[in-house]
C-alpha positions in Angstrom: 4.2 -9.3 16.8 2.4 -6.2 15.6 0.9 -5.7 12.1 3.8 -3.6 11.0 6.3 -6.3 11.9 4.1 -8.9 10.2 4.0 -6.9 7.0 7.8 -6.6 7.0 8.2 -10.3 7.4 5.7 -11.0 4.6 7.6 -8.7 2.4 10.9 -10.4 3.2 9.4 -13.8 2.3 7.9 -12.6 -0.9 11.2 -11.1 -2.0 13.0 -14.4 -1.4 10.4 -16.5 -3.1 9.2 -14.3 -5.9 11.7 -11.4 -6.0 8.7 -9.0 -5.6 7.3 -7.1 -2.8 4.1 -8.1 -1.0 1.4 -5.4 -1.6 -1.4 -7.5 -0.1 -3.0 -6.6 3.2 -2.6 -9.1 6.0 -6.2 -10.2 5.6 -5.7 -10.6 1.9 -2.7 -12.8 2.6 -4.7 -14.9 4.9 -7.5 -15.5 2.4 -5.2 -16.0 -0.6 -2.5 -18.2 0.9 -3.7 -19.6 4.3 -7.4 -20.3 3.4 -7.1 -24.0 4.4 -4.5 -23.8 7.2 -5.7 -24.8 10.7 -5.1 -21.6 12.8 -6.1 -20.4 16.3 -9.7 -19.2 16.6 -10.7 -15.9 18.0 -12.5 -16.4 21.4 -13.3 -14.2 24.4 -11.5 -14.4 27.8 -14.2 -15.2 30.4 -12.3 -13.3 33.0 -11.8 -9.8 31.5 -13.9 -10.0 28.2 -10.9 -9.4 26.0 -10.2 -11.0 22.6 -7.9 -14.0 22.8 -6.8 -16.9 20.5 -7.2 -20.6 21.0 -6.5 -23.8 19.1 -9.8 -25.2 20.5 -13.2 -23.8 19.7 -15.2 -26.3 21.7 -14.9 -24.8 25.2 -17.5 -23.0 27.2 -14.9 -20.7 29.0 -11.5 -19.4 28.0 -8.7 -17.7 30.0 -5.5 -16.4 28.7 -2.3 -17.9 29.9 -1.4 -14.6 31.5 -4.7 -14.4 33.4 -4.4 -18.0 34.5 -1.0 -17.4 36.0 -2.1 -14.1 37.6 -4.9 -15.9 39.3 -2.6 -18.7 40.4 -0.2 -16.2 42.0 -3.0 -14.1 43.6 -5.3 -16.7 45.0 -4.4 -20.2 43.6 -6.6 -22.7 41.9 -7.0 -25.1 44.8 -10.3 -25.1 46.6 -11.2 -26.1 50.2 -12.4 -29.7 50.6 -16.2 -30.1 50.9 -18.5 -33.1 51.0 -19.6 -34.4 47.7 -23.2 -35.7 47.6 -23.7 -36.2 43.8 -22.1 -36.3 40.4 -24.1 -33.2 39.5 -22.4 -31.3 42.3 -19.0 -32.4 41.1 -19.8 -31.2 37.6 -20.9 -27.8 39.0 -17.8 -27.5 41.0 -15.6 -28.4 38.0 -17.4 -25.9 35.8 -16.3 -23.1 38.2 -12.6 -23.8 37.6 -12.6 -25.4 34.2 -11.3 -22.7 31.9 -9.5 -23.6 28.6 -6.1 -21.8 28.6 -5.4 -19.7 25.5 -2.4 -18.0 23.9 -0.1 -20.6 25.4 3.5 -19.9 24.5 6.6 -21.3 26.2 10.1 -19.8 26.0 8.9 -17.6 23.1 9.0 -13.9 22.4 7.0 -11.5 20.2 4.1 -13.9 19.7 0.7 -12.6 18.6 -2.8 -14.3 18.1 -1.2 -17.7 18.5 -1.5 -20.8 20.7 0.8 -23.7 21.7 4.0 -22.1 20.6 7.4 -23.4 21.9 10.8 -21.7 21.7 9.9 -19.4 18.9 10.4 -15.7 18.0 8.2 -13.4 15.9 5.1 -15.4 15.5 1.7 -14.2 14.0 -1.4 -16.3 14.2 0.2 -19.8 14.3 -0.3 -22.9 16.3 1.7 -25.9 17.4 5.0 -24.6 16.2 8.4 -25.0 17.8 12.0 -23.7 17.5 11.1 -21.3 14.7 11.4 -17.6 13.8 9.4 -15.2 11.7 6.5 -17.4 11.0 3.0 -16.4 9.9 -0.3 -18.3 9.5 1.4 -21.7 10.0 0.5 -24.9 11.8 2.7 -27.8 13.1 6.1 -26.5 11.9 9.5 -26.7 13.5 13.0 -25.6 13.1 12.0 -23.1 10.4 12.2 -19.4 9.6 10.5 -16.9 7.3 7.5 -19.2 6.5 4.0 -18.3 5.4 1.0 -20.7 5.3 3.0 -23.9 5.9 1.8 -27.1 7.6 3.4 -30.1 9.3 6.9 -29.3 8.0 10.4 -28.8 9.4 13.7 -27.3 8.5 12.2 -25.0 5.9 13.0 -21.3 5.2 11.6 -18.6 3.0 8.7 -20.8 1.9 5.0 -20.2 1.2 2.5 -23.1 1.3 4.8 -26.0 2.1 2.9 -29.0 3.5 4.3 -32.3 5.0 7.8 -31.6 3.8 11.3 -30.9 5.1 14.6 -29.2 4.1 13.0 -26.8 1.6 13.9 -23.2 0.9 12.8 -20.3 -1.3 9.8 -22.3 -2.6 6.1 -22.0 -3.2 3.4 -24.7 -3.0 5.4 -27.8 -2.1 3.7 -31.0 -0.9 5.2 -34.2 0.6 8.7 -33.5 -0.6 12.3 -33.0 0.6 15.3 -31.0 -0.3 13.5 -28.6 -2.6 14.8 -25.1 -3.3 13.8 -22.2 -5.5 10.9 -24.2 -6.9 7.1 -23.8 -7.4 4.3 -26.4 -7.5 6.1 -29.5 -6.4 4.6 -32.8 -5.1 6.1 -36.0 -3.9 9.7 -35.1 -5.1 13.2 -35.0 -3.8 16.3 -33.0 -4.3 15.0 -30.4 -6.9 16.5 -27.0 -7.6 14.7 -24.5 -9.8 11.9 -26.7 -10.9 8.2 -26.0 -11.5 5.0 -28.2 -11.8 6.9 -31.4 -11.1 5.9 -34.6 -9.3 7.6 -37.9 -8.5 11.1 -37.1 -9.7 14.5 -36.6 -7.9 17.8 -35.0 -8.4 16.8 -32.5 -11.1 17.1 -28.9 -12.0 15.4 -26.6 -14.5 12.5 -29.0 -15.1 8.9 -27.9 -15.9 6.1 -30.5 -15.8 8.8 -33.2 -15.5 10.5 -32.0 -18.8 14.1 -30.9 -19.0 14.8 -27.3 -20.1 18.0 -25.4 -20.3 18.6 -22.6 -17.8 17.7 -19.7 -20.1 14.5 -21.3 -21.3 13.5 -22.2 -17.8 14.2 -18.7 -16.3 12.1 -17.1 -19.1 9.2 -19.3 -18.4 9.6 -18.9 -14.6 9.2 -15.1 -15.0 5.9 -15.7 -16.8 4.7 -18.0 -14.1 5.5 -15.5 -11.4 3.5 -12.8 -13.3 0.6 -15.3 -13.6 0.7 -16.0 -9.9 0.6 -12.3 -9.1 -2.1 -11.6 -11.6 -4.5 -13.7 -9.5 -4.5 -11.1 -6.8 -6.2 -7.8 -7.5 -4.1 -5.8 -5.0 -0.7 -6.9 -6.3 1.0 -5.0 -9.1 
């Protein structure tokens, strides 16, 4: 995925969640929303010296999945048998072929700056994600689409900063919850629609800080909350 496509997806997510466009740069989005997400690290391919991305930052040598496969097709990774006289010799031989593979993606298309991606489409700097589409700065998510800065969650759509949750949509900042829609700042809750700053409640709508409001009051306060969220970012109008 290129930067232009990434920006378009960010804009689509912001419109669904906040009903506003995203005027932040990609780097600003990373620092403001994904500051604590575990993401692939920038490393260097030891074969061609190019930038690549890996979930592991503890290896001495990296090789992209493409270069690994090219070498396998060209020459192969097997070596002729030779006599081994010491453990030190084994370690030296191992070091010659011991590259950590980067940018691993399987049955996926349009993947950029990501590693360990399975059956996904349109992915930008994510890791350990599966069966998802249009995902940015996320880790450990599955069966999801249009998500930004989400972790260890599944079956979520049009969400920003959703952690350890499932079956959520059009929501921002949700933790350890399920069946949450059109809501902000939710923790340890279930089956909420249009709620904000709520914890440990279920089967509610139009609640703020676990207090019940009517729809008109709620929507008026929600608009103020959105303005407050956006006021935190200097580059957003």
